[in-house]
C-alpha positions as CSV (number, residue, x, y, z in Angstrom):
1,X,30.0,56.5,246.9
2,X,31.4,59.0,248.9
3,X,34.8,57.9,247.9
4,X,34.1,58.1,244.3
5,X,32.8,61.5,244.5
6,X,36.2,62.7,246.1
7,X,37.7,60.9,243.2
8,X,35.5,62.6,240.7
9,X,36.2,65.8,242.0
10,X,40.1,65.3,241.3
11,X,39.5,64.6,238.0
12,X,37.2,67.2,236.9
13,X,40.0,69.7,236.3
14,X,41.5,67.3,233.7
15,X,38.0,66.1,232.2
16,X,37.0,69.7,231.9
17,X,39.6,70.6,229.2
18,X,37.1,69.6,226.7
19,X,36.3,66.8,224.4
20,X,36.0,67.6,220.7
21,X,33.7,66.0,218.2
22,X,29.8,66.4,217.3
23,X,27.2,66.3,220.5
24,X,25.5,62.8,219.4
25,X,21.6,62.8,218.8
26,X,19.4,61.9,221.5
27,X,16.9,59.6,219.5
28,X,16.5,56.9,222.1
29,X,15.4,59.9,224.6
30,X,12.0,59.2,226.1
31,X,9.7,62.4,227.2
32,X,7.0,61.1,229.6
33,X,5.6,62.1,233.0
34,X,7.4,59.9,235.3
35,X,5.4,57.4,237.2
36,X,6.6,54.0,237.8
37,X,4.2,51.0,236.6
38,X,3.2,48.5,239.3
39,X,1.8,44.9,238.7
40,X,-0.4,44.8,241.7
41,X,-2.6,47.5,243.2
42,X,-1.7,46.8,247.1
43,X,1.9,47.8,246.1
44,X,1.1,50.9,244.0
45,X,1.5,53.8,246.3
46,X,2.4,57.5,245.3
47,X,6.1,58.2,246.9
48,X,6.2,54.8,248.1
49,X,8.9,51.7,247.7
50,X,9.5,51.1,244.0
51,X,11.4,47.7,245.2
52,X,7.4,46.7,245.5
53,X,7.2,47.0,241.7
54,X,8.3,43.9,239.7
55,X,9.1,46.3,236.9
56,X,11.7,47.8,238.6
57,X,15.8,47.3,238.9
58,X,17.8,49.9,240.8
59,X,20.6,51.2,238.9
60,X,23.5,52.1,241.1
61,X,26.6,51.3,239.1
62,X,30.3,50.8,240.8
63,X,33.7,52.5,239.4
64,X,34.9,50.3,236.5
65,X,37.7,52.3,235.0
66,X,39.6,55.5,234.4
67,X,40.4,56.9,230.9
68,X,41.5,60.2,229.9
69,X,38.0,60.6,228.2
70,X,35.7,59.6,231.3
71,X,35.2,58.1,234.9
72,X,33.3,54.6,233.7
73,X,30.9,53.1,236.0
74,X,29.2,49.9,234.9
75,X,26.7,47.2,236.3
76,X,25.9,44.1,235.4
77,X,21.9,43.2,235.6
78,X,19.9,39.9,235.0
79,X,17.1,41.1,232.8
80,X,14.0,39.2,233.8
81,X,12.7,37.3,230.9
82,X,9.5,38.7,231.1
83,X,11.0,42.2,230.4
84,X,12.6,40.9,227.2
85,X,9.0,40.7,225.6
86,X,8.2,43.9,226.7
87,X,9.9,47.7,226.7
88,X,13.1,48.2,228.9
89,X,13.4,51.6,229.5
90,X,16.4,53.5,232.2
91,X,15.8,56.6,234.4
92,X,19.1,58.5,235.1
93,X,18.9,61.0,237.9
94,X,21.3,63.4,239.3
95,X,24.5,62.4,237.3
96,X,25.9,65.8,238.1
97,X,27.8,66.3,234.9
98,X,28.0,65.4,231.1
99,X,27.7,61.5,230.3
100,X,27.4,58.6,227.9
101,X,25.7,56.1,228.4
102,X,26.5,52.5,226.8
103,X,24.6,49.0,227.0
104,X,26.3,45.9,225.8
105,X,29.3,47.8,224.1
106,X,26.6,50.0,222.1
107,X,26.8,53.7,222.8
108,X,22.9,54.5,223.5
109,X,23.5,58.7,224.0
110,X,26.1,61.2,224.7
111,X,24.1,63.9,227.1
112,X,25.5,67.0,227.7
113,X,22.9,68.1,230.4
114,X,23.8,66.0,233.6
115,X,21.3,68.1,236.1
116,X,18.1,67.1,234.5
117,X,16.4,63.7,234.9
118,X,16.2,61.8,231.6
119,X,15.0,58.4,230.4
120,X,16.0,56.5,227.4
121,X,14.3,53.4,225.9
122,X,16.8,50.4,225.9
123,X,14.6,48.2,224.3
124,X,16.7,47.6,221.1
125,X,20.2,46.9,223.5
126,X,18.5,44.8,225.8
127,X,19.3,40.7,225.4
128,X,18.1,37.9,227.6
129,X,20.1,37.3,230.2
130,X,23.0,39.3,231.9
131,X,23.3,43.0,230.4
132,X,26.1,45.4,231.0
133,X,25.5,48.7,231.7
134,X,28.0,51.7,231.9
135,X,28.1,55.0,232.0
136,X,31.2,57.6,231.5
137,X,31.0,60.8,233.5
138,X,33.2,63.0,231.4
139,X,34.1,66.7,230.6
140,X,31.1,68.6,229.1
141,X,31.4,70.2,225.8
142,X,28.8,72.7,227.3
143,X,29.7,73.2,230.5
144,X,29.2,77.2,230.1
145,X,25.4,76.7,229.6
146,X,24.8,75.4,233.2
147,X,27.1,77.7,235.2
148,X,26.3,77.5,238.8
149,X,24.2,75.0,238.7
150,X,24.4,71.8,241.1
151,X,23.2,68.2,241.2
152,X,21.0,68.4,244.1
153,X,22.0,64.7,244.8
154,X,24.7,62.0,245.4
155,X,26.0,60.7,241.9
156,X,22.9,58.9,240.0
157,X,21.0,58.4,243.5
158,X,17.2,57.7,242.3
159,X,18.3,55.9,239.0
160,X,16.7,52.8,238.0
161,X,15.7,50.3,235.0
162,X,12.2,49.6,234.5
163,X,9.8,47.7,232.2
164,X,6.2,48.2,230.6
165,X,4.1,45.3,228.7
166,X,3.7,46.5,224.7
167,X,0.2,47.5,225.4
168,X,0.5,50.2,228.1
169,X,-0.1,53.9,229.2
170,X,2.9,55.8,227.4
171,X,2.1,58.9,229.0
172,X,-0.6,61.2,231.0
173,X,-1.4,64.7,231.8
174,X,-3.7,65.4,234.9
175,X,-5.5,68.5,236.6
176,X,-8.5,68.8,238.8
177,X,-10.1,72.4,238.4
178,X,-13.3,74.2,238.5
179,X,-15.9,74.1,236.0
180,X,-16.9,77.3,234.1
181,X,-19.4,78.4,236.8
182,X,-17.0,77.1,239.8
183,X,-19.5,74.9,241.0
184,X,-17.8,71.4,240.8
185,X,-14.5,69.9,239.8
186,X,-13.6,68.7,236.3
187,X,-10.9,66.0,236.2
188,X,-9.1,67.0,232.9
189,X,-7.2,63.5,232.2
190,X,-5.6,62.6,229.0
191,X,-3.8,59.3,229.0
192,X,-1.4,58.3,225.9
193,X,-2.2,54.5,225.2
194,X,0.6,52.6,223.7
195,X,0.5,49.5,221.3
196,X,4.1,48.2,220.2
197,X,3.1,45.1,218.5
198,X,3.3,45.2,214.7
199,X,-0.8,44.7,214.6
200,X,-4.0,46.4,215.7
201,X,-4.8,45.6,219.3
202,X,-7.5,46.6,221.9
203,X,-6.1,48.6,225.0
204,X,-8.4,49.2,227.9
205,X,-7.3,52.3,230.0
206,X,-9.1,53.3,233.2
207,X,-8.9,55.4,236.5
208,X,-10.7,55.7,239.7
209,X,-10.5,58.8,242.1
210,X,-11.0,58.9,245.9
211,X,-11.4,62.0,247.7
212,X,-8.9,63.0,250.8
213,X,-11.6,61.1,252.9
214,X,-11.1,58.1,251.2
215,X,-14.3,58.1,249.3
216,X,-14.8,56.9,245.5
217,X,-15.8,59.9,243.8
218,X,-15.6,58.4,240.2
219,X,-14.2,55.4,237.7
220,X,-14.3,54.8,234.3
221,X,-12.8,52.1,231.9
222,X,-12.5,53.2,228.1
223,X,-11.5,50.8,225.5
224,X,-9.7,51.7,222.5
225,X,-8.6,50.4,219.2
226,X,-4.7,51.3,218.3
227,X,-3.1,50.3,214.8
228,X,0.4,48.3,215.4
229,X,3.4,50.3,216.7
230,X,1.7,53.5,217.3
231,X,0.3,55.6,220.1
232,X,-3.5,57.2,220.7
233,X,-4.9,59.8,223.4
234,X,-7.9,59.0,225.5
235,X,-9.3,62.3,226.5
236,X,-11.5,62.1,229.7
237,X,-12.9,65.4,231.5
238,X,-15.8,63.7,234.0
239,X,-17.2,66.2,236.7
240,X,-15.8,65.3,240.1
241,X,-18.8,66.7,242.6
242,X,-18.3,67.9,246.0
243,X,-14.6,69.1,245.1
244,X,-15.4,73.0,246.5
245,X,-14.9,71.4,250.2
246,X,-11.6,70.1,249.5
247,X,-9.5,73.3,247.7
248,X,-5.9,73.2,247.6
249,X,-3.1,75.9,247.9
250,X,-2.3,78.7,250.3
251,X,-1.0,76.2,252.7
252,X,-3.9,73.8,252.5
253,X,-3.1,70.4,250.7
254,X,-6.0,68.0,250.5
255,X,-5.2,65.4,247.7
256,X,-7.2,63.2,245.8
257,X,-6.1,59.7,244.9
258,X,-6.1,58.7,241.3
259,X,-5.0,55.2,240.0
260,X,-4.4,54.6,236.4
261,X,-4.5,51.3,235.0
262,X,-4.8,49.2,232.2
263,X,-6.9,46.1,231.7
264,X,-7.0,43.2,228.8
265,X,-10.0,40.6,228.9
266,X,-10.8,41.9,232.3
267,X,-7.4,41.3,233.7
268,X,-5.5,44.4,235.2
269,X,-2.0,44.8,233.5
270,X,-0.2,47.8,235.3
271,X,-0.9,50.3,237.9
272,X,-0.1,54.1,238.2
273,X,-0.5,56.0,241.4
274,X,-1.1,59.5,241.1
275,X,-2.1,62.4,243.9
276,X,-3.8,65.8,242.7
277,X,-5.1,68.5,244.2
278,X,-8.4,70.5,243.3
279,X,-6.6,74.0,242.3
280,X,-7.5,76.8,240.4
281,X,-4.3,79.5,239.6
282,X,-4.6,82.0,236.5
283,X,-2.2,84.3,235.5
284,X,-3.8,87.7,233.5
285,X,-2.3,91.0,232.9
286,X,0.4,90.7,235.5
287,X,-2.2,89.6,238.1
288,X,-2.7,86.0,239.9
289,X,-6.1,85.1,240.6
290,X,-6.8,81.7,242.9
291,X,-10.3,80.6,242.6
292,X,-11.0,84.1,240.8
293,X,-9.8,86.3,243.6
294,X,-6.6,88.0,243.5
295,X,-3.9,86.7,244.8
296,X,-0.2,87.7,246.0
297,X,2.8,85.2,245.4
298,X,5.6,85.9,247.7
299,X,8.5,83.7,246.3
300,X,11.8,82.6,247.4
301,X,14.8,80.4,245.6
302,X,14.6,77.1,247.1
303,X,16.5,73.9,245.8
304,X,16.2,70.4,247.2
305,X,18.8,70.0,250.3
306,X,20.7,66.6,251.2
307,X,17.4,64.3,251.3
308,X,13.8,64.7,251.8
309,X,13.4,65.2,255.4
310,X,15.6,68.0,255.4
311,X,14.2,69.3,252.3
312,X,10.7,69.1,254.2
313,X,12.0,71.2,257.2
314,X,13.2,73.7,254.9
315,X,9.9,74.1,253.1
316,X,8.3,74.4,256.2
317,X,10.6,77.2,257.7
318,X,9.9,79.0,254.7
319,X,6.1,78.6,255.1
320,X,6.3,79.8,258.5
321,X,8.1,83.0,257.4
322,X,5.5,83.9,254.9
323,X,6.6,82.5,251.5
324,X,4.3,80.7,249.6
325,X,6.0,80.0,246.1
326,X,9.4,78.1,245.7
327,X,11.5,79.1,242.7
328,X,14.3,76.2,242.0
329,X,17.2,77.0,239.6
330,X,17.0,73.5,238.0
331,X,14.6,70.7,238.0
332,X,14.4,68.8,241.0
333,X,14.0,65.4,243.0
334,X,10.4,63.8,242.3
335,X,9.9,64.2,245.7
336,X,10.8,67.9,245.9
337,X,7.3,68.3,244.1
338,X,6.0,65.6,246.3
339,X,6.9,67.8,249.2
340,X,5.1,70.7,247.8
341,X,2.0,69.0,246.7
342,X,1.4,67.9,250.5
343,X,2.4,71.3,252.1
344,X,0.4,73.1,249.9
345,X,3.2,75.1,248.5
346,X,3.2,77.0,244.8
347,X,6.3,76.0,242.6
348,X,7.7,78.1,239.4
349,X,10.1,75.4,238.0
350,X,13.1,76.5,236.1
351,X,14.8,74.6,233.1
352,X,18.7,73.5,233.9
353,X,19.9,76.5,231.8
354,X,22.2,78.8,233.0
355,X,25.0,81.1,231.1
356,X,25.1,84.7,232.6
357,X,28.6,85.3,230.8
358,X,28.1,88.5,228.2
359,X,23.9,88.0,228.8
360,X,23.6,91.8,227.3
361,X,25.3,90.5,224.1
362,X,22.9,90.2,221.3
363,X,24.7,89.5,218.3
364,X,24.3,85.8,216.7
365,X,26.3,83.3,218.7
366,X,27.2,86.1,221.0
367,X,25.9,84.0,223.9
368,X,24.5,80.4,224.2
369,X,20.9,82.0,224.4
370,X,21.4,83.6,220.9
371,X,23.1,80.6,219.2
372,X,21.1,78.6,216.7
373,X,23.1,75.6,217.3
374,X,22.2,75.2,220.5
375,X,18.5,75.6,220.0
376,X,17.8,71.8,220.2
377,X,19.7,71.2,223.2
378,X,18.1,74.2,225.2
379,X,14.5,72.9,223.7
380,X,15.3,69.7,225.1
381,X,16.3,70.7,228.5
382,X,12.7,72.9,228.6
383,X,11.6,69.6,227.7
384,X,13.0,67.4,230.7
385,X,12.0,70.1,233.1
386,X,8.4,70.2,231.7
387,X,7.7,66.5,232.0
388,X,9.3,66.2,235.1
389,X,7.0,68.3,236.7
390,X,4.1,69.1,234.5
391,X,1.3,66.9,236.5
392,X,2.0,68.5,240.0
393,X,-0.7,70.6,241.6
394,X,2.1,72.6,243.2
395,X,3.8,73.8,239.7
396,X,1.7,76.9,238.4
397,X,4.3,78.6,236.0
398,X,7.5,77.6,234.2
399,X,10.8,79.5,233.8
400,X,13.0,79.0,230.6
401,X,16.3,79.7,232.1
402,X,18.1,81.4,235.0
403,X,19.6,84.8,233.4
404,X,21.4,84.2,230.1
405,X,20.5,86.9,228.1
406,X,18.3,86.1,224.7
407,X,18.0,85.0,221.6
408,X,17.2,82.5,219.2
409,X,17.6,79.0,221.4
410,X,15.6,80.7,223.7
411,X,13.0,81.9,221.8
412,X,12.5,78.2,220.2
413,X,12.4,76.7,223.6
414,X,9.5,79.2,224.4
415,X,7.8,78.4,221.2
416,X,7.9,74.4,222.2
417,X,6.7,74.9,225.9
418,X,3.8,77.1,224.4
419,X,2.8,74.7,222.2
420,X,2.4,71.9,224.8
421,X,1.0,74.1,227.7
422,X,-2.1,76.0,227.3
423,X,-3.0,76.6,231.1
424,X,0.2,77.9,232.7
425,X,2.4,81.0,232.2
426,X,6.1,81.0,230.9
427,X,8.4,83.6,232.5
428,X,12.0,84.5,231.6
429,X,13.3,87.6,233.4
430,X,16.2,88.2,230.8
431,X,13.3,88.5,227.7
432,X,13.5,92.0,229.0
433,X,10.1,92.9,227.0
434,X,10.8,90.6,224.1
435,X,7.4,88.2,223.0
436,X,9.3,84.9,224.9
437,X,8.2,85.5,228.3
438,X,4.5,85.5,229.6
């Protein structure tokens, strides 16, 4: 991989000359909170060994060919027979530059954002037996929108294929917050259940939650009838008692263990392990409040370093220096947010947008931020950031972009994230008093 990295760097000058043509649609992209499904409960641990899941195959392609357009890397993979009766997806992490993804000779996507994680539904492209996956690293058409941003890891590290049943958990949101009187905790859990069959099916979604000391706090099993090829959402908001004894934040990090799972005919189908802290951060009229009391954020820039251990040491150093809030410049590896959760540090996440050139220009098309043709692209980058980190207790706010001026593309991105996020503020320093910043 290191040898490839050197070769990649030598070819970048040629590749970045630019490739003409329309940026292809992203219709196969999947937006969901990232968590890997497991078939057995004893294998399902947060931040654990993905290889213990039968629903996981590592994606680590090797160099295949070089062309004028791209560096092509590929991997031949035997897809298990049971996978072909379900849904097959790919998670691409830290690609580092624009790329084209192909499966069995068919183009799945052309993505100009090589910084953010992305997932794609490969089910229409998968066949029984050997499958050929190719990714072409190429010169980007929108490099000017990611100036100064770097991938936080080696090329494609952490990428994988995974599968789910046709009746499964498609997505979820989770928070553990005080009730209106701040006497008990409320587990705000919304589970999106999926039925990918052509006919109506019953899907049982369930969860259990354990205290930081290992005590079972609550359990629920909820059946739901879902029409064919559709989804429905189960809203669960139970009281979780005695949570005031285990407050999260300000360097304290007691975490509750939550397991989501599905059932059919009494049999468990998939497990999704989570961790959540009992937290309460509110931003109102320019002031932060923690559990109802004014609170001061002491923030500092912080991106992931070479690996988890080195990054943890840096986070501990920053906490010792008096900082309580980390501000990355783009979406980080999933373990970055897990570390912040475990260390009781706050995070203000940021989309992979950085276009500082001529940022004071407010003419239409004068900057990427005010280019209507980039509104969909910028919104997608904000989506990737949001779905990467939204369920982490440490994440208390979002930033639309690094300094990039302001305009239509960022107006639309702001509108999208505010339509999804009702609790946490969204900031943008280059808004300069305009409406697209809280």
